[in-house]
Backbone as CSV, one residue per row, in Angstrom:
resi,resn,N_x,N_y,N_z,CA_x,CA_y,CA_z,C_x,C_y,C_z
1,MET,-100.454,-19.514,-3.608,-99.471,-18.677,-3.145,-99.324,-19.132,-1.531
2,GLY,-97.929,-19.582,-1.550,-97.447,-20.244,0.094,-96.999,-19.070,1.031
3,ARG,-97.039,-19.489,2.251,-96.335,-17.802,2.920,-94.953,-17.990,3.238
4,THR,-94.740,-16.749,3.420,-93.032,-16.461,3.797,-93.089,-16.954,5.051
5,PRO,-92.280,-18.218,4.520,-91.328,-18.243,5.955,-91.187,-17.490,6.955
6,PRO,-90.796,-17.616,8.491,-90.257,-16.529,9.317,-89.086,-16.557,9.065
7,ALA,-88.626,-15.252,9.913,-87.171,-14.946,9.485,-86.395,-15.714,10.864
8,ARG,-85.617,-15.842,11.040,-84.460,-16.338,12.239,-84.379,-15.095,13.081
9,VAL,-84.008,-14.260,11.910,-83.349,-12.686,12.596,-83.497,-11.637,12.260
10,ALA,-83.709,-10.691,13.245,-84.038,-9.553,12.994,-83.284,-8.422,13.204
11,ILE,-84.153,-6.896,13.117,-83.250,-5.865,13.869,-84.532,-4.965,14.051
12,THR,-84.032,-4.049,15.215,-84.801,-2.774,15.561,-84.279,-1.738,14.591
13,PRO,-85.200,-0.859,14.692,-85.169,0.145,13.817,-83.853,1.220,13.874
14,ASP,-83.700,1.531,15.212,-82.633,1.999,15.821,-81.146,1.486,15.715
15,ALA,-81.469,-0.204,16.086,-80.208,-1.000,15.612,-79.697,-0.692,14.224
16,ALA,-80.685,-0.726,12.859,-80.619,-0.729,11.811,-79.432,0.725,11.193
17,ASP,-80.193,1.776,11.780,-79.780,3.273,11.679,-78.033,2.962,11.986
18,LEU,-78.091,2.167,13.040,-76.156,2.224,13.838,-75.949,1.572,12.617
19,VAL,-76.171,0.509,12.374,-75.345,-0.358,10.877,-75.225,0.174,10.032
20,ARG,-76.068,0.757,9.226,-76.066,1.512,7.878,-75.172,2.988,8.673
21,ARG,-74.957,3.448,9.776,-73.727,5.075,10.073,-72.549,3.790,9.955
22,LEU,-72.279,2.465,10.807,-70.892,2.171,10.862,-70.479,1.279,9.297
23,VAL,-71.425,0.888,8.445,-71.314,0.780,7.116,-70.198,2.078,6.639
24,GLU,-71.113,2.806,6.790,-70.231,4.454,5.953,-68.468,4.005,6.275
25,GLN,-68.836,4.125,8.012,-67.403,4.730,8.291,-66.389,3.617,7.987
26,HIS,-67.008,1.365,7.832,-66.246,0.492,7.861,-66.292,-0.751,6.767
27,GLY,-66.865,-0.066,5.975,-67.514,-0.798,5.009,-68.559,-2.230,5.184
28,PRO,-68.518,-2.960,4.385,-69.748,-4.047,4.980,-69.140,-4.788,5.782
29,LEU,-70.112,-5.182,6.651,-69.965,-5.860,7.698,-70.725,-6.969,8.175
30,LEU,-70.826,-7.985,8.654,-70.990,-8.720,9.553,-70.987,-9.332,11.216
31,PHE,-72.362,-10.058,11.200,-72.922,-9.850,12.376,-71.951,-11.530,13.048
32,HIS,-71.513,-11.886,14.280,-71.007,-13.429,14.944,-71.922,-13.520,16.005
33,GLN,-72.401,-14.529,16.852,-73.117,-14.478,17.745,-71.989,-15.708,17.831
34,SER,-70.845,-15.433,19.354,-70.471,-16.993,19.547,-70.742,-16.700,20.908
35,GLY,-70.650,-16.450,21.782,-71.438,-16.615,23.492,-72.942,-16.413,23.668
36,GLY,-73.201,-16.782,24.700,-74.477,-16.146,25.417,-75.727,-16.889,24.870
37,CYS,-75.864,-17.470,25.396,-77.233,-18.320,25.634,-78.992,-17.922,25.649
38,CYS,-79.150,-16.432,26.232,-80.219,-16.193,26.322,-80.195,-14.435,25.843
39,ASP,-81.753,-13.864,26.111,-82.287,-12.526,25.936,-81.005,-11.925,26.442
40,GLY,-80.087,-10.705,26.121,-79.419,-9.694,26.531,-77.997,-10.209,25.707
41,SER,-77.569,-11.082,25.447,-76.102,-11.245,24.767,-75.606,-10.453,24.135
42,SER,-74.609,-10.317,23.713,-74.124,-9.485,22.707,-73.816,-9.913,21.062
43,PRO,-74.172,-9.542,20.662,-73.424,-10.348,18.776,-72.362,-8.781,18.474
44,MET,-71.286,-9.549,18.268,-70.090,-8.444,18.057,-70.009,-8.410,16.453
45,CYS,-70.231,-7.259,16.000,-70.414,-6.812,14.876,-68.724,-6.436,14.258
46,PHE,-68.322,-7.345,12.718,-66.743,-7.118,12.626,-67.013,-6.367,11.085
47,PRO,-66.199,-6.132,10.581,-65.711,-5.448,8.682,-65.247,-6.398,8.353
48,ARG,-66.245,-7.120,7.222,-66.626,-8.612,6.545,-64.995,-8.945,6.071
49,GLU,-64.388,-7.734,5.779,-62.841,-9.243,5.316,-62.519,-9.250,6.629
50,GLU,-62.158,-8.940,7.758,-61.665,-8.902,9.477,-62.174,-9.919,10.114
51,PHE,-63.140,-10.715,9.594,-63.379,-11.918,10.348,-63.585,-13.415,9.374
52,ARG,-63.053,-14.200,9.568,-63.185,-15.447,9.281,-64.322,-16.294,9.207
53,VAL,-65.180,-17.012,8.293,-66.531,-17.390,8.314,-65.892,-18.788,8.683
54,GLY,-66.163,-20.144,9.100,-65.831,-20.787,9.433,-66.665,-21.682,8.831
55,GLU,-66.158,-23.059,8.155,-66.977,-23.934,7.873,-68.256,-23.971,8.078
56,ARG,-68.110,-24.074,9.626,-69.624,-25.052,10.244,-69.985,-23.662,11.202
57,GLU,-70.222,-22.259,10.396,-70.700,-21.691,11.105,-71.723,-21.481,10.577
58,VAL,-73.215,-21.041,11.228,-74.343,-21.312,10.872,-74.839,-19.589,10.583
59,TYR,-75.211,-19.397,9.091,-75.654,-18.524,8.651,-77.603,-18.233,9.293
60,LEU,-77.830,-17.464,9.749,-79.762,-17.190,9.983,-80.419,-15.976,9.064
61,GLY,-79.690,-15.153,8.478,-80.032,-14.736,7.400,-79.531,-13.363,7.380
62,ASP,-79.981,-12.030,6.548,-79.493,-10.399,6.790,-80.555,-9.883,7.704
63,VAL,-79.769,-8.917,8.071,-80.358,-7.924,8.862,-79.557,-6.495,8.044
64,ALA,-80.560,-5.354,8.034,-79.940,-4.476,7.292,-78.788,-4.711,6.717
65,GLU,-79.118,-5.161,5.397,-77.878,-5.825,4.553,-76.989,-6.120,5.187
66,THR,-76.492,-6.948,6.656,-75.413,-7.314,6.869,-75.606,-8.797,7.365
67,PRO,-74.954,-9.733,6.812,-75.077,-11.253,6.877,-74.581,-11.111,9.390
68,PHE,-75.693,-12.390,9.136,-75.659,-12.777,11.000,-75.498,-13.945,11.043
69,TYR,-74.631,-14.235,11.628,-73.677,-15.779,12.045,-73.777,-16.358,13.136
70,MET,-73.668,-17.346,13.426,-73.423,-17.821,14.859,-72.926,-19.388,14.774
71,GLY,-71.896,-19.186,15.735,-71.489,-20.544,16.122,-72.244,-22.042,16.551
72,PRO,-72.009,-23.029,15.663,-72.749,-23.998,15.718,-72.939,-25.066,16.923
73,GLU,-72.377,-24.602,17.904,-72.849,-24.936,19.141,-73.780,-24.127,19.954
74,GLN,-73.728,-22.755,19.578,-74.485,-21.880,20.184,-76.015,-21.848,19.136
75,TYR,-75.674,-21.730,18.021,-76.865,-22.470,17.139,-78.074,-23.637,18.301
76,GLU,-77.267,-24.671,18.501,-77.920,-25.390,19.695,-78.891,-25.083,20.242
77,TYR,-78.383,-23.919,21.372,-78.932,-23.352,21.924,-80.467,-22.059,21.502
78,TRP,-80.128,-21.712,20.699,-80.901,-20.932,20.487,-81.695,-21.365,18.947
79,SER,-81.554,-22.351,18.480,-82.131,-23.061,17.039,-83.926,-22.654,17.629
80,HIS,-84.704,-22.629,18.424,-85.871,-23.122,18.287,-86.090,-20.895,18.265
81,THR,-84.774,-20.242,18.374,-85.964,-19.061,18.987,-85.916,-17.566,18.062
82,HIS,-86.584,-16.964,17.768,-86.503,-15.755,16.895,-85.612,-14.658,17.748
83,LEU,-84.747,-14.424,17.175,-83.670,-13.059,17.297,-83.497,-11.750,16.904
84,THR,-83.705,-10.841,17.925,-83.893,-9.519,17.187,-82.595,-8.673,17.659
85,VAL,-82.113,-8.120,16.732,-80.706,-7.606,17.253,-81.117,-5.820,17.673
86,ASP,-80.622,-5.577,18.533,-81.198,-4.231,18.909,-79.779,-3.800,19.690
87,VAL,-79.930,-1.886,19.751,-79.101,-1.804,20.086,-79.381,-0.639,21.615
88,VAL,-78.192,-0.488,22.562,-78.528,-0.073,23.751,-77.395,0.714,24.492
89,PRO,-77.533,1.491,24.972,-76.171,2.594,25.827,-75.572,1.462,26.498
90,GLY,-74.142,1.780,26.355,-73.154,0.869,27.565,-71.658,0.491,25.904
91,ARG,-71.337,-0.430,27.004,-70.346,-0.605,25.829,-69.677,-1.758,25.154
92,GLY,-69.837,-1.551,23.892,-69.835,-3.329,23.184,-68.036,-3.567,23.446
93,GLY,-68.996,-4.863,23.486,-67.652,-6.371,23.872,-67.154,-6.007,22.777
94,GLY,-65.108,-6.376,23.434,-64.222,-6.373,23.186,-63.644,-5.307,21.119
95,PHE,-63.900,-6.167,19.907,-63.289,-5.460,18.799,-64.593,-5.369,17.902
96,SER,-65.593,-5.256,18.910,-67.261,-5.116,17.954,-67.304,-3.474,18.029
97,VAL,-67.210,-3.291,16.400,-66.955,-1.905,15.749,-67.819,-1.189,16.779
98,GLU,-69.045,-0.948,17.114,-70.130,-0.255,17.761,-69.099,0.797,19.048
99,ALA,-67.867,-0.430,19.376,-67.840,-0.528,20.930,-67.435,1.226,20.949
100,PRO,-66.637,1.790,20.242,-66.162,3.549,20.524,-67.708,4.427,20.330
101,GLU,-68.597,3.672,20.449,-69.898,4.677,19.682,-71.063,4.984,20.976
102,GLY,-70.360,3.937,22.060,-70.483,4.188,23.164,-72.052,3.496,23.667
103,VAL,-72.252,2.496,22.871,-73.614,1.554,22.598,-72.984,0.296,22.675
104,ARG,-74.038,-0.700,22.131,-73.626,-2.003,22.483,-74.273,-2.632,21.408
105,PHE,-74.492,-3.308,20.459,-75.173,-4.214,20.042,-75.860,-5.466,20.732
106,LEU,-77.717,-5.509,21.418,-78.084,-6.599,22.296,-78.963,-7.748,21.641
107,ILE,-78.900,-8.985,21.670,-80.204,-10.011,21.226,-81.065,-9.966,22.404
108,ARG,-82.556,-9.062,21.517,-83.828,-9.938,22.449,-84.213,-11.142,21.956
109,SER,-84.669,-12.261,22.343,-85.717,-13.443,21.788,-86.898,-13.432,22.236
110,ARG,-87.381,-14.231,21.487,-88.051,-15.013,21.682,-88.730,-16.499,21.347
111,LEU,-89.369,-17.457,21.825,-89.573,-18.497,21.072,-90.682,-18.429,19.937
112,PHE,-89.941,-19.384,18.648,-90.797,-19.797,17.584,-92.066,-20.012,18.206
113,THR,-93.170,-19.428,17.993,-94.533,-20.810,17.913,-94.187,-22.211,17.006
114,ASP,-94.987,-23.156,17.435,-94.940,-24.908,16.690,-95.233,-24.073,15.175
115,GLU,-96.206,-23.299,14.908,-96.382,-22.936,13.213,-95.193,-22.469,12.536
116,GLU,-94.565,-21.687,13.296,-93.087,-20.811,13.279,-91.671,-21.777,12.783
117,LEU,-92.342,-22.938,13.779,-91.027,-23.936,13.647,-91.339,-24.834,12.794
118,ALA,-92.318,-25.070,12.556,-92.408,-26.152,11.141,-92.629,-25.383,10.228
119,ALA,-92.381,-23.948,10.009,-92.533,-23.167,8.473,-91.328,-22.605,8.406
120,LEU,-89.596,-23.015,9.369,-88.621,-22.289,9.192,-87.671,-22.929,7.820
121,PRO,-87.041,-22.320,7.368,-86.496,-22.941,6.131,-85.578,-23.125,6.839
122,PRO,-84.284,-24.364,5.962,-83.046,-25.079,6.709,-81.979,-23.502,6.975
123,VAL,-80.826,-23.847,7.851,-80.118,-22.326,7.827,-78.867,-22.798,6.914
124,GLY,-78.126,-21.852,6.574,-76.921,-22.230,5.689,-75.862,-22.436,6.816
125,ILE,-74.531,-22.835,5.674,-73.552,-23.321,6.391,-72.807,-22.659,5.981
126,GLY,-71.819,-21.950,6.394,-70.062,-21.647,6.156,-70.581,-20.630,5.413
127,ARG,-68.662,-20.237,4.996,-68.909,-18.601,4.245,-69.620,-18.245,2.620
128,HIS,-70.033,-19.777,1.791,-70.436,-19.526,0.704,-71.521,-18.468,1.335
129,HIS,-72.889,-17.922,1.984,-73.455,-17.134,2.302,-73.058,-15.629,2.274
130,VAL,-71.632,-15.709,2.543,-71.514,-13.977,3.071,-71.230,-13.144,1.700
131,SER,-71.822,-12.188,1.471,-71.137,-11.605,0.078,-70.169,-10.487,0.508
132,THR,-69.119,-10.409,-0.226,-67.798,-9.410,-0.179,-68.544,-8.272,-0.838
133,ARG,-69.158,-8.140,-2.003,-69.681,-6.772,-1.778,-70.210,-5.779,-1.574
134,GLY,-70.350,-4.599,-1.061,-71.153,-3.372,-0.500,-72.662,-3.876,-0.755
């Protein structure tokens, strides 16, 4: 029996709790990271039906039953990095659904080990990876 491949993205318990509360208010959500190149960048969180995932968007996995996508150019910066979605006090970015809560999602990152990189499954591309059901 083989080892489970490493996840590309994870979420802290506090951030997962916030996602669950936001889902109750807004319905199914998705994360999208389109800017930032390093630790401390803020992913945006949107209602799934209000964000159009492009054909080239990179699907990294689900966190708290919420798909996490990244722009293809951003993925070039982050492909060697494990990402963890966290939540911190402060103003959320733009139209991200957590903004009115007085907090913002934040990316914490670390480099994958050589062993982890070798074991990573391929990423998904495009909208077909997003479930439209809650």
